C-alpha positions in Angstrom: 151.6 116.8 40.2 151.1 113.1 39.7 153.6 111.0 37.9 152.6 109.0 34.8 152.8 105.7 36.7 150.6 107.1 39.5 148.0 108.1 37.0 148.2 104.7 35.5 147.8 102.9 38.8 144.6 104.8 39.5 143.1 103.1 36.4 144.4 99.6 36.5 146.4 97.0 38.4 150.0 96.9 37.1 151.9 93.6 36.8 155.5 93.4 37.8 157.7 90.7 36.4 158.8 87.4 38.0 162.0 86.0 39.3 165.3 86.9 37.5 167.3 84.3 39.4 164.9 81.5 38.6 165.1 82.2 34.9 168.9 82.4 35.0 169.2 79.0 36.7 167.4 77.5 33.8 170.4 78.3 31.6 172.7 76.2 33.8 175.6 78.6 33.3 179.1 77.6 34.1 181.9 79.5 35.8 183.2 80.4 32.3 179.8 81.7 31.3 179.7 84.0 34.3 183.2 85.3 33.7 182.9 85.9 29.9 185.9 87.2 28.1 186.2 90.3 30.2 186.6 88.5 33.5 188.3 85.3 32.3 191.3 85.9 34.7 189.3 87.3 37.6 190.9 86.1 40.9 187.6 85.2 42.6 184.9 82.7 41.5 182.0 84.6 39.8 179.5 81.7 39.5 176.3 82.8 41.2 177.0 86.5 40.7 173.8 87.0 38.6 174.3 90.8 38.3 177.6 90.5 36.4 175.7 88.7 33.6 174.5 92.1 32.5 178.1 92.7 31.4 179.1 89.1 30.4 175.9 87.6 29.0 173.7 90.6 28.1 171.6 88.6 25.6 170.5 86.3 28.3 169.3 89.1 30.5 167.7 91.0 27.7 165.8 87.9 26.6 164.5 87.2 30.1 163.1 90.7 30.2 161.5 90.1 26.8 159.9 86.8 28.0 158.3 88.7 30.9 157.1 91.5 28.6 155.5 88.9 26.3 153.8 87.4 29.4 152.1 90.7 30.1 154.4 92.5 32.6 153.9 96.3 32.9 157.0 96.8 35.1 160.3 95.0 34.6 163.0 95.0 37.2 166.7 95.6 36.4 169.1 92.9 37.1 170.7 94.9 39.9 169.5 93.2 43.1 173.1 92.9 44.4 174.7 95.8 42.4 176.0 97.7 45.3 179.6 98.0 46.4 178.6 96.3 49.6 177.2 93.1 48.0 179.8 93.1 45.2 182.6 93.0 47.8 182.1 89.2 47.9 183.4 89.1 44.4 186.0 91.9 44.6 183.9 93.9 42.2 183.0 97.0 44.4 184.4 99.3 41.7 182.0 98.0 39.1 178.8 99.0 41.0 178.0 102.1 39.0 178.7 100.3 35.6 176.5 97.3 36.5 173.5 99.5 37.3 173.9 101.6 34.1 174.3 98.5 31.9 171.3 96.6 33.6 169.0 99.6 33.2 170.0 100.0 29.6 169.3 96.3 28.9 165.8 96.7 30.4 165.1 99.8 28.2 166.4 97.9 25.1 164.1 95.0 25.9 161.1 97.4 26.0 162.1 98.9 22.7 162.4 95.5 21.0 159.0 94.4 22.5 157.2 97.5 21.3 158.7 97.2 17.8 157.4 93.6 17.7 154.0 94.6 19.1 153.1 98.1 17.8 149.4 97.4 18.7 150.3 97.3 22.4 149.6 100.8 23.8 150.5 100.1 27.4 153.0 102.2 29.2 155.8 99.9 30.4 158.2 100.9 33.2 161.7 100.0 34.2 162.1 99.6 37.9 165.6 100.0 39.2 166.0 97.0 41.6 167.7 97.9 44.9 168.3 94.9 47.2 168.9 95.0 50.9 172.6 93.9 50.6 174.1 91.1 52.6 174.6 93.3 55.7 172.1 94.6 58.3 172.3 97.8 60.2 169.9 96.7 63.0 171.4 93.3 63.8 174.8 92.1 64.9 176.5 89.2 62.9 178.5 88.4 66.1 176.5 86.4 68.7 178.9 87.4 71.4 178.5 91.2 70.8 174.9 92.2 70.0 176.0 95.8 69.7 178.4 95.2 66.9 177.6 96.2 63.3 179.4 95.1 60.2 178.5 98.2 58.3 177.8 101.9 59.2 174.7 103.8 58.1 176.9 106.3 56.2 178.8 103.6 54.3 175.6 101.9 53.2 174.0 105.2 52.2 177.1 106.0 50.1 176.9 102.6 48.4 173.2 103.1 47.6 174.0 106.6 46.2 176.4 105.0 43.7 173.8 102.4 42.7 171.0 104.9 42.3 173.1 107.2 40.2 173.8 104.3 37.9 170.1 103.5 37.6 169.3 107.1 36.7 172.0 107.1 34.1 170.8 103.9 32.6 167.2 105.1 32.2 165.2 103.6 35.1 161.7 105.0 35.4 161.4 104.3 39.1 163.3 102.9 42.1 162.3 99.6 43.8 163.8 99.2 47.2 162.9 95.5 47.7 163.1 92.5 50.0 163.6 94.8 53.0 164.4 92.6 56.0 165.8 95.5 58.0 164.0 98.9 57.9 167.1 100.8 58.8 168.7 99.6 55.5 165.7 100.9 53.7 166.0 104.2 55.4 169.6 104.4 54.1 168.3 103.8 50.6 165.7 106.5 51.0 168.3 109.0 52.3 170.5 108.1 49.3 167.6 108.5 46.8 166.8 111.9 48.2 170.5 112.9 48.0 170.8 111.8 44.4 167.6 113.5 43.4 168.8 116.7 44.9 172.1 116.4 43.1 170.6 115.7 39.7 167.6 118.0 40.1 165.1 115.4 39.3 163.5 112.5 41.2 162.1 109.1 40.4 159.0 107.5 42.0 159.9 105.1 44.8 158.4 101.7 45.5 159.3 99.9 48.8 158.7 96.2 49.3 159.5 94.5 52.6 159.7 90.8 53.4 157.9 89.0 56.3 160.3 86.2 57.1 158.1 83.6 58.8 154.7 82.9 60.4 155.5 85.4 63.2 154.4 88.2 60.9 157.7 90.1 61.4 160.6 91.2 59.4 164.0 89.6 60.1 164.9 92.7 62.2 161.7 92.1 64.3 159.2 94.7 63.0 155.5 94.0 62.6 153.7 95.1 59.5 152.3 98.2 61.3 155.8 99.2 62.6 157.3 98.7 59.1 154.7 101.0 57.6 155.0 103.7 60.2 158.8 103.7 60.0 158.7 104.5 56.3 155.5 106.6 56.0 157.5 109.9 55.9 158.8 109.2 52.4 156.9 110.3 49.3 156.4 106.7 48.2 154.6 105.5 45.1 153.9 102.2 46.8 154.6 99.9 49.7 154.1 96.2 49.9 155.7 92.8 50.4 157.7 90.3 48.4 159.7 87.1 48.8 159.9 84.7 51.8 156.2 83.7 51.7 153.8 82.4 49.2 150.6 84.3 48.3 148.5 82.4 50.7 150.8 83.0 53.7 151.2 86.7 52.7 147.5 87.5 52.7 146.9 88.8 56.3 149.9 91.1 56.2 148.8 92.6 52.8 145.3 93.1 54.2 146.7 95.1 57.1 148.9 97.1 54.9 146.0 97.8 52.5 143.8 99.1 55.3 146.4 101.5 56.7 148.8 102.6 54.0 148.1 105.9 52.2 150.1 104.6 49.2 149.5 102.1 46.4 150.0 98.5 47.5 152.3 95.9 45.8 152.7 92.2 46.3 154.9 89.8 44.5 155.1 86.6 46.5 157.1 83.4 45.9 155.6 80.5 44.0 154.6 79.0 47.3 156.9 77.9 50.1 160.2 76.1 49.2 160.4 72.3 49.3 163.0 70.3 51.2 165.5 71.0 48.3 164.9 74.8 48.3 162.9 74.7 45.1 159.4 76.1 44.5 156.7 73.8 43.3 153.6 76.0 43.0 152.5 76.2 39.4 150.9 79.1 37.6 147.4 77.8 38.1 147.7 77.3 41.9 149.6 80.5 42.5 147.0 82.4 40.4 144.2 81.0 42.5 145.8 82.3 45.7 146.6 85.7 44.2 143.1 86.0 42.7 141.8 85.9 46.3 143.4 89.2 47.4 143.0 90.8 43.9 139.3 90.4 44.3 139.4 91.6 47.9 140.7 94.9 46.6 144.1 94.8 48.4 146.4 95.5 45.4 147.6 98.0 42.8 150.8 96.1 41.7 151.1 92.4 41.6 153.7 89.9 40.3 156.0 87.1 41.4 159.3 86.6 43.2 161.3 83.4 43.8 160.3 80.4 41.7 158.0 82.4 39.3 158.4 82.3 35.6 156.7 83.9 32.6 154.0 81.3 32.9 153.2 82.5 36.4 153.2 86.2 35.3 151.0 85.4 32.3 148.4 83.9 34.6 148.6 86.7 37.1 148.3 89.3 34.3 145.1 87.6 33.0 143.6 87.8 36.5 144.7 91.4 37.1 143.0 92.6 34.0 139.7 91.5 35.4 140.0 93.2 38.8 139.8 96.8 39.9 142.7 98.5 41.6 142.6 99.4 45.2 141.6 102.9 46.1 144.1 104.7 48.3 142.7 105.8 51.6 143.3 109.4 52.6 146.1 109.9 55.1 145.0 110.5 58.7 146.2 113.2 61.0 147.2 111.0 63.9 150.8 110.7 65.3 152.2 107.2 64.3 155.4 106.0 65.9 157.2 102.7 66.0 159.8 100.5 67.6 159.5 96.9 66.7 155.7 97.5 67.1 153.5 100.4 66.0 152.1 103.0 68.3 149.4 105.5 67.5 148.6 108.5 69.7 144.9 108.9 69.5 142.6 111.6 71.0 141.3 109.0 73.5 144.9 107.9 74.4 144.8 110.5 77.2 148.6 110.7 77.9 151.8 109.2 76.6 154.4 108.3 79.2 158.0 108.8 78.0 160.4 107.0 80.4 163.0 109.4 81.8 165.6 107.2 83.6 167.9 106.4 80.7 169.3 109.9 81.1 172.9 110.5 82.4 171.9 114.0 83.6 168.8 112.8 85.5 169.8 109.3 86.8 172.9 108.8 88.9 172.6 105.0 88.5 172.4 105.3 84.7 175.3 107.7 84.6 177.5 105.5 86.8 176.8 102.5 84.5 177.5 104.4 81.3 180.7 106.0 82.6 181.9 102.5 83.6 181.0 101.2 80.1 178.6 98.8 81.7 176.1 99.1 78.9 174.5 95.7 79.3 173.7 96.5 82.9 172.4 99.9 81.8 169.9 98.0 79.6 168.1 96.9 82.9 167.3 100.5 83.6 165.5 100.7 80.2 163.7 97.4 80.9 162.4 98.7 84.2 161.0 101.8 82.5 159.2 99.7 80.0 157.9 97.3 82.6 156.8 100.4 84.7 154.6 101.6 81.9 156.7 103.7 79.6 155.2 103.9 76.1 158.4 105.5 74.7 161.9 105.6 76.0 164.0 108.8 76.3 167.7 108.3 76.0 170.2 111.0 76.8 174.0 110.8 76.9 174.9 114.5 77.5 177.7 114.4 80.0 180.9 116.3 79.7 183.3 113.4 80.2 181.5 111.1 77.8 181.8 110.7 74.0 178.1 111.2 73.8 177.7 110.3 70.2 179.6 107.0 70.7 177.7 106.2 73.9 174.3 106.9 72.2 175.3 104.7 69.2 176.5 101.8 71.4 173.4 101.9 73.7 170.9 102.1 70.9 172.6 99.2 69.0 172.5 97.0 72.2 168.9 98.0 72.8 167.9 96.8 69.3 168.8 93.3 70.5 166.2 93.4 73.3 162.8 92.9 71.7 160.9 93.5 75.0 162.4 97.0 75.2 162.9 97.8 71.5 159.2 97.2 70.8 158.4 100.8 71.9 159.5 104.0 70.2 162.8 105.6 71.0 163.2 109.3 72.0 166.7 110.4 71.0 167.5 113.2 73.5 170.4 115.6 73.3 171.3 119.2 73.2 174.1 118.3 70.7 173.2 118.0 67.0 176.0 115.4 66.4 174.4 113.1 69.0 170.9 113.5 67.6 172.3 112.7 64.2 174.2 109.6 65.5 171.0 108.4 67.2 168.9 108.7 64.0 171.3 106.4 62.2 170.7 103.6 64.7 166.9 103.4 64.9 164.9 101.5 62.4 161.6 102.6 63.8 159.9 105.9 63.8 161.6 107.8 66.6 161.2 111.2 68.3 164.1 113.7 68.3 164.3 115.7 71.5 165.0 118.5 70.7 165.8 121.3 68.3 165.1 125.0 68.8 165.3 128.4 67.1 168.2 129.6 69.3 170.7 129.5 66.4 168.3 131.1 64.0 165.9 130.1 61.3 168.3 128.6 58.8 170.0 126.2 61.3 166.6 125.2 62.6 165.3 124.4 59.1 168.4 122.5 58.1 168.1 120.3 61.2 164.4 119.8 60.8 164.8 118.7 57.2 167.5 116.3 58.1 165.2 114.8 60.9 162.3 114.6 58.4 164.5 112.6 56.0 164.7 109.9 58.7 161.0 110.0 59.3 161.3 111.0 63.0 158.9 113.2 64.9 160.5 116.3 66.6 160.3 118.1 69.9 160.8 121.8 69.6 161.8 123.7 72.7 160.3 127.2 73.2 163.7 128.8 72.8 164.8 131.4 70.2 167.6 133.8 69.5 166.6 135.9 72.5 166.6 132.9 74.9 164.1 130.7 76.6 160.4 131.6 76.6 159.6 132.5 80.2 156.2 134.2 79.7 153.0 133.2 78.2 153.3 135.5 75.3 156.9 134.4 74.5 155.8 130.7 74.6 153.0 131.4 72.1 155.2 133.4 69.8 158.0 130.9 69.6 155.8 127.9 69.3 153.7 129.4 66.5 156.9 130.5 64.6 158.4 127.1 64.9 155.2 125.3 63.8 154.7 127.4 60.7 158.4 127.0 59.7 158.1 123.2 60.1 154.9 122.8 58.2 155.4 125.4 55.5 159.2 125.1 54.8 160.6 121.9 56.3 157.9 119.5 55.0 156.8 118.3 58.5 153.4 116.7 59.0 151.8 118.8 61.8 151.0 115.7 63.8 154.8 114.9 64.0 155.5 118.3 65.7 155.8 118.2 69.5 156.0 121.6 71.1 157.6 122.0 74.6 156.5 125.3 76.1 158.9 124.9 79.0 158.1 123.4 82.4 159.9 125.5 84.9 160.2 125.0 88.7 157.5 126.4 91.0 157.6 127.5 94.6 161.1 129.0 94.2 160.3 132.0 96.3 160.8 134.4 93.4 157.8 136.5 92.5 158.4 136.2 88.7 158.1 132.5 88.9 154.6 132.4 90.4 153.0 131.9 87.0 155.4 129.2 85.8 152.9 126.4 85.8 149.9 128.5 84.8 151.7 129.9 81.8 152.5 126.4 80.7 148.9 125.3 81.0 147.6 128.3 79.1 150.3 128.0 76.4 149.3 124.4 76.0 145.6 125.3 75.6 146.6 128.0 73.0 148.7 125.5 71.0 145.9 123.0 70.9 143.4 125.7 69.8 145.6 127.4 67.2 148.2 125.0 65.8 146.2 122.1 64.4 147.4 118.5 65.2 150.6 119.7 67.0 151.4 117.8 70.2 152.6 119.2 73.5 155.2 117.7 75.8 157.5 118.6 78.6 160.0 117.3 81.2 157.8 116.8 84.3 160.6 116.6 86.9 161.5 120.2 86.3 158.4 121.5 88.0 159.4 120.0 91.4 163.1 121.1 91.3 162.7 123.2 94.5 161.7 120.1 96.5 164.6 117.7 95.7 164.8 115.2 98.5 161.2 115.3 99.5 159.5 112.6 97.4 156.1 113.1 98.9 155.8 116.7 97.8 157.5 116.0 94.5 155.2 113.2 93.6 152.2 115.3 94.6 153.5 118.2 92.4 153.9 115.8 89.5 150.5 114.3 89.8 148.7 117.6 90.2 150.7 119.3 87.4 149.9 116.4 85.0 146.2 116.5 86.0 145.9 120.1 85.0 148.3 120.0 82.0 146.4 117.0 80.5 143.1 118.9 81.0 144.6 121.8 79.0 145.8 119.4 76.2 149.2 118.1 77.1 149.8 114.9 75.1 152.9 113.4 76.5 155.7 114.0 78.9 159.1 112.7 80.1 158.3 111.0 83.4 159.3 108.1 85.6 156.1 106.1 85.1 156.8 103.7 88.0 156.7 106.7 90.4 153.6 108.4 89.2 150.8 108.5 91.8 147.1 108.9 91.2 145.8 112.4 91.6 142.9 111.4 93.8 145.2 109.5 96.2 147.0 112.7 97.3 146.3 113.8 100.9 143.6 116.6 100.4 145.4 119.3 102.4 148.7 118.7 100.4 146.8 118.7 97.1 145.2 122.0 98.0 148.5 123.6 98.8 150.2 122.2 95.7 147.4 123.5 93.5 147.5 126.9 95.2 151.1 127.1 93.9 150.4 125.6 90.4 147.4 127.8 89.7 148.7 130.9 91.5 145.6 131.0 93.7 147.0 133.0 96.7 150.0 135.2 97.4 151.3 133.0 100.2 150.9 129.7 98.3 154.7 129.1 98.2 155.2 129.7 101.9 152.3 127.4 102.8 153.7 124.6 100.6 157.2 125.0 102.0 155.7 124.9 105.5 154.0 121.6 104.7 157.1 120.2 103.1 159.2 120.9 106.2 156.7 118.8 108.2 157.2 115.9 105.8 161.0 116.3 105.3 162.7 113.0 105.4 159.5 111.0 105.2 159.5 108.5 102.4 156.4 107.7 100.5 154.9 104.4 101.6 154.8 101.8 99.0 151.1 101.2 98.2 151.6 97.5 97.9 153.1 97.3 101.4 150.1 99.0 102.9 148.2 96.1 104.3 145.0 98.0 105.0 143.5 97.7 101.5 144.2 94.0 101.5 141.5 93.6 104.2 138.8 95.3 102.2 136.1 93.4 100.3 137.0 91.6 97.0 135.3 94.2 94.8 137.2 97.0 96.7 140.5 95.1 96.4 140.1 94.6 92.6 139.2 98.3 92.2 142.1 99.4 94.3 144.6 97.2 92.4 143.3 98.4 89.0 143.5 102.1 90.0 147.0 101.8 91.6 148.4 99.4 89.0 149.3 96.7 91.6 149.9 93.3 90.1 151.5 91.4 93.0 148.3 89.8 94.3 146.7 88.8 91.0 147.2 85.0 91.2 146.1 84.5 94.9 143.1 86.8 94.2 142.1 85.3 90.8 140.0 82.2 91.9 137.6 84.4 93.8 137.9 87.3 91.4 136.9 85.0 88.5 133.8 84.0 90.3 133.1 87.7 91.1 133.5 88.8 87.5 131.3 85.9 86.2 128.6 87.0 88.5 128.5 90.5 87.0 
């Protein structure tokens, strides 16, 4: 059922008010004014604490609201941008957080009542937006240049602070929540978790607006996310709107709004500054010039909600309201069914994407080098393993800290927080990998992007599964589900199908998961073990994958590739051939992604024909002696290391066209520069 404001937004563009701080500054208040009688003896200076004015100078705040209502605002923000215990700690007023929010929301409601009494002819619906600022702390960045993994605040502490604020806004009578000026998406996630928690406690919910801030011409938030990544990180929430405010003027904000308007399945908001600040930090753009810039994207159809931020006054809002009345609201696009993920940058898995490589080497159970570094607390050195995976072609990064002698949750937290300071790595999505729920939960609280959780299962029953799934959904992550239930791992085709179907229907029908965010893992087991019951291990995976793609719409299929070659540890030639052949057939059956070492993947067509035949005899269960024949071949190759393709001089003597083709197919980059002059001539001749 649509809320009143959602119905309103379908009919018209709503105007949000202008800057509270700009209007307060015009009063030139003294320290005594901020203190009022109540805080006359407060031990800390209160000048600059605009939010406390809701208690000490309520008439000023009420009159500012009235001025914006007279200008034509449809939405007025509460004076609560900094009314959290976190932000109020600067003034020693943490304990006043709830009271500040109640009082400020009540003042906004009083202003609306007074306005409507004065203007009974105005039939507009007017809304109070509970303003929720980002606080002065960030969960994704360190305030200590010497320790990029340090955080001044925990996710849980910030969530608790937001709960107190939101409870106060509910009590005071807010109509909606506005999580604004988001410079760190992880902070916004904490606010969303808090909003959901309060709504559950109170048995009612308020519509939620989110407004981020692009900090400069780079087009990124302070914590490094692009517009696309910002959207994908928050798309899980039932938002009323998403948009941008602050930092930029309307003209500079335009390209980012345009991208958001094209991609977001929500209403779009924008309330920019009155231009860019001058050398004194003031804003010079008047109502006419700001209106001209805003009219551009109003007419372009980008917006549903428009207003002003720093430097804007009732004069600016009056001009914006006049323009908005003459423009039609943007029509929301229908949400798509694609999987969207994000790190600092967005990633979309499309049907034509073919296959998504998830780097496997940041795993203490699968990499001796990584385990050694983590056990020695050499986290900075361990970052190089992650970088190698990204440079090798990983499109997401799997991180696993499950080792008996480690504090796995602490290790996961430390590594992810250090990783956030490495933009060349953090640009891709993170896969939080653990068999321990506490570790998965710890990881979720460190990632601002849209991550993948790997994994949960039905082994502890339906209720535990649903509880974990709902918690993951509240962070917006996609989820890998292992084909494992109360009876154990699925080891036949039928068991794989039954468990995957059960999990899919529970996630979509009861846990609120979008089907495209469900990744089913039908279990890749070792082949060529010599045990007759394992002969169909690969074939069952292929057929289960095909069944999932045919019967469970939009679900994805993944698996841990290295498992298939477990029987041939130490023989890289056979292992790599097994991996390449397995992937070739799995992808053909619909496998979407897998945990692999991308730098060691070889091309299917490059496998020696006889070896490929013997490998496929095993994978496809084509002959009863397939295992024996592959083992025989493996014994002949034992101890032989795979030749590095780039060290093989033979292809370097081929023609220019053949060299270019070979380098493209094999992913060889070492010879680009010496080849380029002739290659350029060759390409221009085509």
